[in-house]
C-alpha positions in Angstrom: 127.7 92.5 136.9 127.1 95.3 134.4 123.9 95.3 132.3 125.6 94.3 129.0 127.1 91.2 130.6 123.8 90.4 132.3 121.9 90.6 129.0 124.4 88.4 127.3 124.1 85.8 130.0 120.3 85.9 129.9 120.2 85.6 126.1 122.6 82.6 126.2 120.5 81.0 128.9 117.3 81.7 127.0 118.7 80.1 123.8 119.4 76.9 125.8 116.3 76.8 128.0 113.6 78.1 125.7 113.2 75.0 123.6 112.7 72.9 126.7 110.1 75.3 128.1 108.3 75.5 124.8 108.2 71.7 124.4 107.0 71.3 128.0 104.2 73.7 127.4 102.9 71.8 124.5 103.0 68.5 126.4 101.4 70.1 129.5 98.5 71.4 127.3 97.9 67.8 126.2 98.7 65.9 129.5 97.8 68.2 132.4 94.9 66.1 133.5 97.2 63.0 133.8 100.6 64.3 134.9 102.0 66.0 138.0 103.2 69.6 137.4 106.1 68.9 139.9 107.6 66.6 137.3 107.6 69.5 134.8 109.2 71.8 137.4 112.0 69.2 137.9 112.7 69.2 134.2 112.8 73.0 134.1 115.1 73.0 137.1 117.5 70.6 135.4 117.4 72.7 132.2 119.0 75.7 133.9 122.7 76.1 133.8 124.9 75.9 136.9 125.1 79.7 137.3 121.3 80.0 137.6 119.4 79.2 140.8 116.0 77.7 140.4 113.3 79.5 142.4 110.1 78.1 141.2 108.1 76.9 138.1 104.6 78.3 137.4 101.7 77.1 135.3 100.3 80.5 134.5 102.3 81.8 132.9 104.0 78.6 132.0 107.5 79.6 133.2 110.6 78.9 135.2 111.7 81.6 137.6 115.4 81.9 138.5 118.2 84.1 139.7 121.8 84.3 138.4 124.9 84.0 140.4 126.1 87.4 141.6 122.8 89.2 140.9 119.8 89.6 143.3 117.2 90.1 140.6 114.7 87.4 139.6 114.0 86.5 136.0 111.7 84.1 134.2 111.7 82.2 130.9 108.1 81.8 129.9 106.2 80.2 127.0 102.8 80.9 125.6 101.0 79.9 122.4 102.3 83.1 120.8 105.9 83.3 122.0 108.7 82.3 124.4 110.8 85.0 126.0 112.6 86.0 129.2 111.9 89.0 131.4 112.9 90.4 134.8 110.2 89.7 137.5 111.8 91.2 140.6 
């Protein structure tokens, strides 16, 4: 997969997944004492499209880590109080 195609796929994935991650962060900040993070990880996993493979969810940063079909790199969509974005992590 060339870099232009990869960036297009990541941007599209981000547009679809970022609102979910951002909303979950807001809820986690309010409910972390009462709720299991595994439930949040499951929602993040379900938010990913079929061509993305869930690797893990993390609390700090609040993120979902995944890979894309046909690519060995790992990426994350993460949210903070200031922004939500994607980046390559491995």
